[in-house]
RORO-924714 format. One line per 4 residues: number of its first residue (from 1); for each residue x, y, z of N, C-alpha, C. Coordinates in nm, 4 decimals, padded with zeros to 6 digits. Atoms other than C-alpha are relative to their C-alpha. Layout:
RORO-924714
NUM	X,Y,Z,X,Y,Z,X,Y,Z | ... $
***
This chain:
RORO-924714
1	00.0842,-00.1159,00.0000,00.0000,00.0000,00.0000,00.0891,00.1227,00.0000 | -00.0737,-00.1248,00.0023,00.1121,00.3576,-00.0583,-00.0703,00.0975,00.0936 | 00.0545,-00.0933,-00.0978,00.0630,00.6011,00.2286,00.0497,00.1403,-00.0310 | -00.0385,-00.1400,00.0174,00.0590,00.9748,00.1653,-00.0055,00.0743,00.1329 $
5	00.0032,-00.0545,-00.1357,-00.0046,01.0414,00.5357,-00.0053,-00.1198,00.0933 | -00.0833,-00.1057,-00.0569,00.1314,01.0349,00.8008,00.1313,00.0119,-00.0766 | -00.1282,-00.0187,00.0690,00.4751,01.1643,00.6909,00.0861,-00.1262,00.0070 | -00.0823,00.1217,00.0045,00.7277,00.8943,00.5908,00.0820,-00.0257,00.1262 $
9	-00.0819,00.0233,-00.1200,00.9478,00.9504,00.8969,-00.0831,-00.0536,00.1166 | 00.0870,00.0532,-00.1057,00.6486,00.8807,01.1273,-00.0332,-00.1464,-00.0252 | 00.0296,00.1397,00.0327,00.5649,00.5595,00.9422,00.1203,-00.0878,00.0349 | -00.1206,00.0759,-00.0328,00.9258,00.4386,00.9675,00.0179,-00.0138,00.1508 $
13	-00.0142,00.0032,-00.1459,00.9380,00.5311,01.3384,-00.1001,-00.0981,00.0619 | 00.1023,00.0916,-00.0525,00.6139,00.3395,01.4017,00.0444,-00.1451,-00.0166 | -00.0392,00.1388,00.0226,00.7407,00.0182,01.2411,00.1270,-00.0363,00.0775 | -00.1202,00.0273,-00.0801,01.0816,00.0483,01.4135,-00.0367,-00.0267,00.1461 $
17	00.0368,00.0112,-00.1406,00.9119,00.0863,01.7528,-00.0972,-00.1148,00.0258 | 00.1060,00.0976,-00.0270,00.6055,-00.1388,01.7227,00.0310,-00.1393,-00.0530 | -00.0264,00.1297,00.0612,00.7468,-00.4188,01.5053,00.0638,-00.1018,00.0924 | -00.0672,00.1014,-00.0828,00.9927,-00.5932,01.7403,-00.0834,-00.0532,00.1163 $
21	00.0789,00.0573,-00.1088,00.7615,-00.6178,02.0453,-00.1176,-00.0854,-00.0480 | 00.1126,00.0773,00.0541,00.4876,-00.7559,01.8193,00.0464,-00.1279,-00.0691 | -00.0505,00.1228,00.0601,00.7162,-01.0352,01.6950,00.0548,00.0185,-00.1398 | -00.0548,-00.0307,00.1315,00.8554,-00.8620,01.3858,00.1332,00.0733,00.0165 $
25	-00.1286,-00.0669,-00.0198,01.2263,-00.7945,01.4496,00.0488,00.0658,-00.1293 | -00.0551,-00.0721,00.1143,01.4035,-00.5482,01.2229,00.1169,-00.0805,-00.0550 | -00.1087,00.0724,00.0661,01.6208,-00.7339,00.9722,00.0993,00.0949,-00.0626 | -00.0843,-00.0989,00.0665,01.7547,-00.4376,00.7744,-00.0618,00.1363,00.0189 $
29	00.0462,-00.1381,-00.0123,01.7303,-00.0645,00.8360,00.1057,00.0884,-00.0645 | -00.0966,-00.0841,00.0714,01.9008,00.1603,00.5805,-00.0345,00.1480,00.0120 | 00.0410,-00.1391,-00.0168,01.7355,00.4823,00.6970,-00.1326,00.0270,-00.0671 | 00.1238,-00.0224,00.0742,01.4706,00.5076,00.4258,-00.0686,-00.1305,-00.0390 $
33	00.0575,00.1310,00.0295,01.4097,00.1334,00.3818,00.0139,-00.0864,00.1241 | 00.0050,00.0809,-00.1209,01.3105,-00.1009,00.6613,-00.0590,-00.1360,-00.0355 | 00.0503,00.1361,00.0211,01.2665,-00.4813,00.6476,-00.0180,-00.0645,00.1362 | 00.0291,00.0716,-00.1236,01.1006,-00.6720,00.9296,-00.0458,-00.1404,-00.0384 $
37	00.0396,00.1376,00.0252,01.0606,-01.0503,00.9394,-00.0481,-00.0630,00.1290 | 00.0502,00.0687,-00.1179,00.8438,-01.2437,01.1816,-00.1359,-00.0612,-00.0246 | 00.1303,00.0656,00.0052,00.5463,-01.4718,01.2300,-00.0377,-00.0458,-00.1414 | 00.0254,00.0479,00.1357,00.5854,-01.5998,00.8730,-00.0209,00.1104,-00.1024 $
41	00.0222,-00.1132,00.0898,00.5690,-01.2523,00.7188,00.1253,00.0845,-00.0135 | -00.1014,-00.1024,00.0217,00.8102,-01.0026,00.5689,-00.0743,00.1306,-00.0230 | 00.0586,-00.1331,00.0168,00.7195,-00.6348,00.5989,00.1118,00.0893,-00.0521 | -00.0969,-00.0919,00.0575,00.9013,-00.3843,00.3778,-00.0615,00.1390,00.0007 $
45	00.0451,-00.1384,-00.0083,00.8675,-00.0110,00.4436,00.1028,00.0841,-00.0748 | -00.0903,-00.0803,00.0819,01.0160,00.2217,00.1808,-00.0541,00.1424,-00.0025 | 00.0427,-00.1394,-00.0098,01.0009,00.5978,00.2326,00.0680,00.0850,-00.1059 | -00.0561,-00.1033,00.0869,01.0475,00.8802,-00.0153,-00.0296,00.1327,00.0672 $
49	00.0286,-00.1310,-00.0588,01.0200,01.2512,00.0441,-00.1496,00.0285,00.0045 | 00.1428,-00.0301,00.0091,00.6479,01.2373,-00.0425,-00.0917,-00.1073,00.0574 | 00.0917,00.1050,-00.0445,00.5049,00.8985,00.0541,00.0784,-00.1198,00.0508 | -00.0603,00.1215,-00.0526,00.5683,00.5592,00.2049,-00.0715,-00.1196,-00.0609 $
53	00.0567,00.1245,00.0516,00.5172,00.2176,00.0453,00.0238,-00.1078,00.1049 | -00.0100,00.1091,-00.0960,00.4443,-00.0692,00.2843,-00.0510,-00.1254,-00.0696 | 00.0425,00.1259,00.0599,00.4336,-00.4249,00.1504,00.0101,-00.1112,00.1037 | 00.0052,00.1158,-00.0885,00.3484,-00.7465,00.3317,00.0049,-00.1241,-00.0885 $
57	-00.0092,00.1227,00.0787,00.4473,-01.0888,00.1997,00.0234,-00.1185,00.0928 | -00.0235,00.1230,-00.0744,00.4286,-01.4423,00.3350,00.1396,-00.0471,-00.0330 | -00.1335,00.0517,00.0289,00.7811,-01.5729,00.3729,00.0123,-00.1479,00.0344 | 00.0033,00.1446,-00.0202,00.6784,-01.9255,00.4633,-00.1453,-00.0433,-00.0163 $
61	00.1377,00.0459,00.0144,00.3722,-02.1414,00.4047,-00.0793,00.0192,00.1280 | 00.0875,-00.0106,-00.1164,00.0762,-02.1020,00.6366,00.0233,-00.1203,00.0904 | -00.0281,00.1041,-00.0994,00.1025,-02.3092,00.9551,-00.0626,-00.1350,-00.0362 | 00.0656,00.1266,00.0287,-00.1465,-02.5715,00.8335,00.0495,-00.0648,-00.1284 $
65	-00.0497,00.0528,00.1261,00.0365,-02.6203,00.5031,00.1127,-00.0992,00.0255 | -00.1106,00.0942,-00.0058,00.2659,-02.9180,00.4526,00.0926,00.0187,-00.1193 | -00.0833,-00.0267,00.1175,00.4164,-02.7687,00.1362,00.1382,00.0471,00.0443 | -00.1345,-00.0471,-00.0352,00.7929,-02.7180,00.1436,00.0142,00.1486,-00.0353 $
69	-00.0194,-00.1413,00.0313,00.9128,-02.3557,00.1473,00.0537,00.0180,-00.1410 | -00.0486,-00.0320,00.1330,00.9746,-02.1976,-00.1903,00.1446,00.0467,00.0090 | -00.1407,-00.0378,00.0012,01.3449,-02.1617,-00.2709,00.0246,00.1054,-00.1080 | -00.0095,-00.1044,00.1009,01.2980,-01.8516,-00.4823,00.0995,00.1059,00.0444 $
73	-00.0973,-00.1038,-00.0327,01.5850,-01.6037,-00.4955,-00.0687,00.1357,00.0016 | 00.0614,-00.1335,-00.0048,01.4944,-01.2469,-00.3975,00.0565,00.0903,-00.1094 | -00.0476,-00.1025,00.0918,01.5170,-00.9583,-00.6390,00.1087,00.0812,00.0700 | -00.1107,-00.0774,-00.0548,01.8238,-00.7400,-00.5927,-00.0316,00.1488,-00.0032 $
77	00.0154,-00.1453,-00.0021,01.8323,-00.3733,-00.5004,00.1191,00.0634,-00.0702 | -00.1134,-00.0722,00.0549,02.0530,-00.1090,-00.6537,00.1199,-00.0068,00.0927 | -00.1072,00.0064,-00.0999,02.2537,-00.1115,-00.3319,00.0747,-00.1331,-00.0103 | -00.0651,00.1308,00.0149,02.3200,-00.4856,-00.3816,00.1020,00.0000,-00.1133 $
81	-00.0848,-00.0018,00.1194,02.4796,-00.4024,-00.7179,00.0893,00.1233,-00.0092 | -00.0832,-00.1193,00.0005,02.6477,-00.0730,-00.6254,-00.0552,00.1142,-00.0835 | 00.0645,-00.1056,00.0784,02.3965,00.1477,-00.8103,-00.0852,00.0827,00.0957 | 00.0720,-00.0826,-00.0972,02.2590,00.4448,-00.6151,-00.1059,00.0914,-00.0611 $
85	00.0922,-00.0979,00.0585,02.0737,00.6727,-00.8586,-00.1102,-00.0685,-00.0798 | 00.1139,00.0735,00.0534,01.7565,00.4746,-00.9149,-00.1250,00.0416,00.0761 | 00.1217,-00.0195,-00.0791,01.3907,00.5147,-00.8183,00.0042,-00.0904,00.1231 | -00.0178,00.0655,-00.1299,01.3478,00.4007,-00.4561,-00.0356,-00.1471,00.0029 $
89	00.0331,00.1419,-00.0066,01.1911,00.0625,-00.5305,00.0291,-00.0730,-00.1307 | -00.0435,00.0685,00.1220,01.3605,-00.0311,-00.8588,00.0811,-00.1222,00.0402 | -00.0676,00.1255,-00.0336,01.4770,-00.3924,-00.8420,00.0637,-00.0606,-00.1242 | -00.0682,00.0723,00.1062,01.7021,-00.6181,-01.0480,-00.0302,-00.1485,00.0149 $
93	00.0263,00.1439,-00.0086,01.6482,-00.9848,-01.1364,00.1033,-00.0709,00.0874 | -00.0960,00.0793,-00.0776,01.8063,-01.2421,-00.9036,00.1158,-00.0431,-00.0899 | -00.1173,00.0423,00.0756,02.1589,-01.3256,-01.0135,00.0562,00.1056,-00.0940 | -00.0476,-00.1056,00.0903,02.2118,-00.9920,-01.1905,00.1480,00.0288,00.0203 $
97	-00.1390,-00.0440,-00.0006,02.5669,-00.8982,-01.2819,00.0089,00.1203,-00.0918 | -00.0032,-00.1291,00.0684,02.6477,-00.5438,-01.3947,00.1383,00.0271,-00.0581 | -00.1246,-00.0556,00.0547,02.9118,-00.3946,-01.6220,-00.0340,00.1330,-00.0659 | 00.0162,-00.1292,00.0683,02.9618,-00.0561,-01.7895,-00.0958,00.0913,00.0759 $
101	00.0883,-00.0791,-00.0849,02.8012,00.1321,-01.4999,00.0361,00.1479,-00.0060 | -00.0093,-00.1451,-00.0153,02.7455,00.5080,-01.5166,-00.1087,00.0367,00.0990 | 00.0934,-00.0243,-00.1095,02.5811,00.6296,-01.1952,00.0181,00.1440,00.0484 | -00.0102,-00.1421,-00.0351,02.5270,01.0074,-01.1640,-00.1302,00.0463,00.0621 $
105	00.1219,-00.0551,-00.0608,02.2730,01.2293,-00.9877,-00.1136,00.0091,-00.1006 | 00.1030,-00.0086,00.1033,02.0883,01.2531,-01.3197,-00.0614,-00.1358,-00.0330 | 00.0526,00.1337,00.0271,02.0321,00.8748,-01.3266,00.1121,-00.0995,-00.0185 | -00.0981,00.1077,00.0157,02.2054,00.5480,-01.4041,-00.0170,-00.0655,-00.1364 $
109	00.0008,00.0797,00.1226,02.2980,00.3480,-01.7137,00.0959,-00.1149,00.0237 | -00.0818,00.1180,-00.0239,02.4324,-00.0065,-01.7008,-00.0393,-00.1100,-00.0958 | 00.0276,00.1192,00.0793,02.4546,-00.3328,-01.8874,-00.0092,-00.1182,00.0948 | 00.0134,00.1242,-00.0769,02.3267,-00.6539,-01.7302,00.0572,-00.1132,-00.0852 $
113	-00.0582,00.1127,00.0722,02.5434,-00.9483,-01.8367,-00.0593,-00.1333,00.0466 | 00.0746,00.1158,-00.0524,02.3446,-01.1956,-01.6253,-00.1239,00.0547,00.0668 | 00.0335,00.1224,00.0730,02.0766,-01.3310,-01.6309,-00.0208,00.0285,-00.1488 | 00.0163,-00.0156,00.1439,01.9967,-01.3906,-01.9964,-00.1131,00.0991,-00.0307 $
117	00.0966,-00.1054,00.0329,01.7903,-01.1231,-02.1772,-00.1471,-00.0410,00.0125 | 00.1405,00.0405,-00.0091,01.4673,-01.3262,-02.1918,-00.0470,-00.0068,00.1446 | 00.0353,00.0016,-00.1424,01.4705,-01.3817,-01.8141,-00.0126,00.1416,00.0545 | 00.0056,-00.1395,-00.0446,01.5406,-01.0108,-01.7601,-00.1306,00.0651,-00.0456 $
121	00.1250,-00.0578,00.0500,01.2482,-00.9079,-01.9821,-00.1205,-00.0543,00.0755 | 00.1117,00.0599,-00.0746,01.0128,-01.1532,-01.8101,-00.0069,00.0585,00.1414 | -00.0043,-00.0574,-00.1342,01.1260,-01.0209,-01.4710,-00.0614,00.1401,00.0001 | 00.0474,-00.1388,-00.0013,01.0622,-00.6547,-01.5589,-00.1450,00.0141,-00.0415 $
125	00.1422,-00.0076,00.0373,00.7261,-00.7214,-01.7208,-00.0893,-00.0250,00.1211 | 00.0735,00.0227,-00.1245,00.6134,-00.8411,-01.3782,00.0398,00.1013,00.1078 | -00.0500,-00.0810,-00.1115,00.8336,-00.6367,-01.1414,-00.0321,00.1482,-00.0121 | 00.0282,-00.1439,00.0117,00.7736,-00.2899,-01.2860,-00.1400,00.0345,00.0501 $
129	00.1332,-00.0329,-00.0539,00.3950,-00.2882,-01.2316,-00.0124,-00.0291,00.1499 | 00.0057,00.0305,-00.1430,00.4401,-00.4553,-00.8908,00.0696,00.1070,00.0828 | -00.0731,-00.1058,-00.0688,00.6817,-00.1756,-00.7959,-00.0605,00.1370,-00.0217 | 00.0742,-00.1236,00.0222,00.4238,00.0885,-00.8921,00.0644,00.0895,-00.1061 $
133	-00.0499,-00.0717,00.1155,00.5983,00.1875,-01.2137,-00.1068,-00.0048,-00.1084 | 00.0900,-00.0020,00.1146,00.3894,00.2912,-01.5135,00.0798,-00.0420,-00.1222 | -00.0657,00.0447,00.1227,00.4990,00.0911,-01.8178,-00.0621,00.0795,-00.1141 | 00.0491,-00.0887,00.1054,00.4710,00.3362,-02.1072,00.0213,-00.0569,-00.1397 $
137	-00.0209,00.0639,00.1290,00.5889,00.1064,-02.3865,00.0672,-00.1345,00.0153 | -00.0614,00.1323,00.0029,00.6881,-00.2502,-02.4670,-00.0116,-00.0472,-00.1441 | 00.0061,00.0340,00.1421,00.7807,-00.3177,-02.8277,00.1293,-00.0692,-00.0425 | -00.1155,00.0678,00.0572,01.0130,-00.5372,-03.0305,00.0074,00.0354,-00.1472 $
141	-00.0233,-00.0373,00.1389,01.1609,-00.4170,-03.3574,00.1397,-00.0441,-00.0387 | -00.1313,00.0407,00.0502,01.4427,-00.5756,-03.5551,00.0847,-00.0752,00.1004 | -00.0740,00.0802,-00.0966,01.5415,-00.8135,-03.2730,00.0352,00.0721,00.1293 | -00.0249,-00.0755,-00.1229,01.5559,-00.5411,-03.0049,-00.1331,00.0285,00.0684 $
145	00.1194,-00.0285,-00.0790,01.2934,-00.5210,-02.7303,00.0297,00.1175,00.0903 | -00.0160,-00.1178,-00.0844,01.2472,-00.1885,-02.5542,-00.1240,00.0144,00.0876 | 00.1049,-00.0272,-00.0980,01.0413,-00.1454,-02.2376,00.0304,00.1377,00.0580 | -00.0165,-00.1320,-00.0601,00.9904,00.2134,-02.1229,-00.0941,00.0119,00.1187 $
149	00.0800,-00.0132,-00.1220,00.8580,00.3185,-01.7836,00.0239,00.1363,00.0627 | -00.0178,-00.1209,-00.0791,00.8075,00.6096,-01.5496,-00.0518,-00.0234,00.1408 | 00.0363,00.0106,-00.1419,00.7591,00.6647,-01.1780,-00.0199,00.1396,00.0552 | 00.0233,-00.1263,-00.0705,00.6247,00.9430,-00.9574,-00.0322,00.1139,-00.0966 $
153	00.0465,-00.1022,00.0959,00.4453,01.1353,-01.2349,00.1112,00.0541,-00.0875 | -00.1060,-00.0398,00.0909,00.7530,01.1415,-01.4566,00.1259,00.0498,00.0664 | -00.1227,-00.0411,-00.0690,01.0059,01.2321,-01.1860,00.1155,-00.0906,-00.0430 | -00.0963,00.0972,00.0517,01.1870,00.9155,-01.2986,-00.0546,-00.0581,-00.1291 $
157	00.0355,00.0741,00.1210,01.1828,00.7672,-01.6491,00.1102,-00.1024,-00.0228 | -00.1010,00.1018,00.0227,01.3621,00.4608,-01.7721,-00.0258,-00.0812,-00.1243 | 00.0049,00.0858,00.1184,01.4357,00.2242,-02.0563,00.0757,-00.1282,00.0293 | -00.0668,00.1291,-00.0047,01.5204,-00.1446,-02.0637,00.0061,-00.0464,-00.1449 $
161	-00.0196,00.0359,00.1401,01.6665,-00.2404,-02.4015,00.0719,-00.1337,-00.0065 | -00.0562,00.1350,00.0036,01.7306,-00.6079,-02.4762,00.0189,-00.0478,-00.1432 | -00.0268,00.0698,00.1250,01.8927,-00.7838,-02.7686,00.0206,-00.1468,00.0359 | -00.0227,00.1418,-00.0282,01.9825,-01.1519,-02.7995,00.1106,-00.0250,00.1014 $
165	-00.1151,00.0271,-00.0855,02.3021,-01.1083,-02.5976,00.0258,00.1014,00.1106 | -00.0239,-00.0983,-00.1065,02.2701,-00.8037,-02.3677,-00.1278,00.0749,00.0343 | 00.1097,-00.0856,-00.0448,02.0348,-00.5829,-02.1689,00.0621,00.1280,00.0553 | -00.0439,-00.1286,-00.0515,02.0902,-00.2124,-02.1076,-00.1154,00.0620,00.0767 $
169	00.0998,-00.0648,-00.0840,01.9019,-00.0399,-01.8254,00.0438,00.1451,00.0187 | -00.0276,-00.1434,-00.0180,01.8812,00.3410,-01.8139,-00.1115,00.0613,00.0807 | 00.0988,-00.0787,-00.0741,01.7074,00.5664,-01.5633,00.0420,00.1453,-00.0046 | -00.0260,-00.1426,00.0022,01.6752,00.9437,-01.5701,-00.0826,00.0650,00.1092 $
173	00.0686,-00.0756,-00.1066,01.5898,01.1622,-01.2705,-00.0250,00.1403,-00.0529 | 00.0360,-00.1263,00.0658,01.4020,01.4668,-01.3999,-00.0164,00.1179,00.0954 | 00.0191,-00.1134,-00.0923,01.3701,01.6761,-01.0825,00.1179,00.0209,00.0886 $
***
């Protein structure tokens, strides 16, 4: 859910204070991003200057389930890959490896050498809408697929360009 009130710092303070006594210890706290894990749930709180996104996800099967836990790798953050100038909840496919990184206040540009381009495209076709990005285009011409997106009413725009052997990701910060 996206909260426009109370202010992001109050939301973060609430989860930092109320989470641990309720059985949700803080796993990671980077200042603007908070991860809590407990009682079979993961809670992620991501704050920007204007709003806060709070997500809840089951991290294990329900108590009555006998199904084995899913061994799915988590998506990677920019911080995991050494990229800082990205929209706050932009993620990378599990196993991503980066080369040719340009990371400035105006945005980032990089090449993903892993995973393969088809897995990267499949990931972003799902992950962008889940991360509250507006996909503004998705087309293939002459063997090149280009997905375009924006976030926060155009504050961030981006392009994912894939060929048979590489994927280039570009983001631009407009404000």
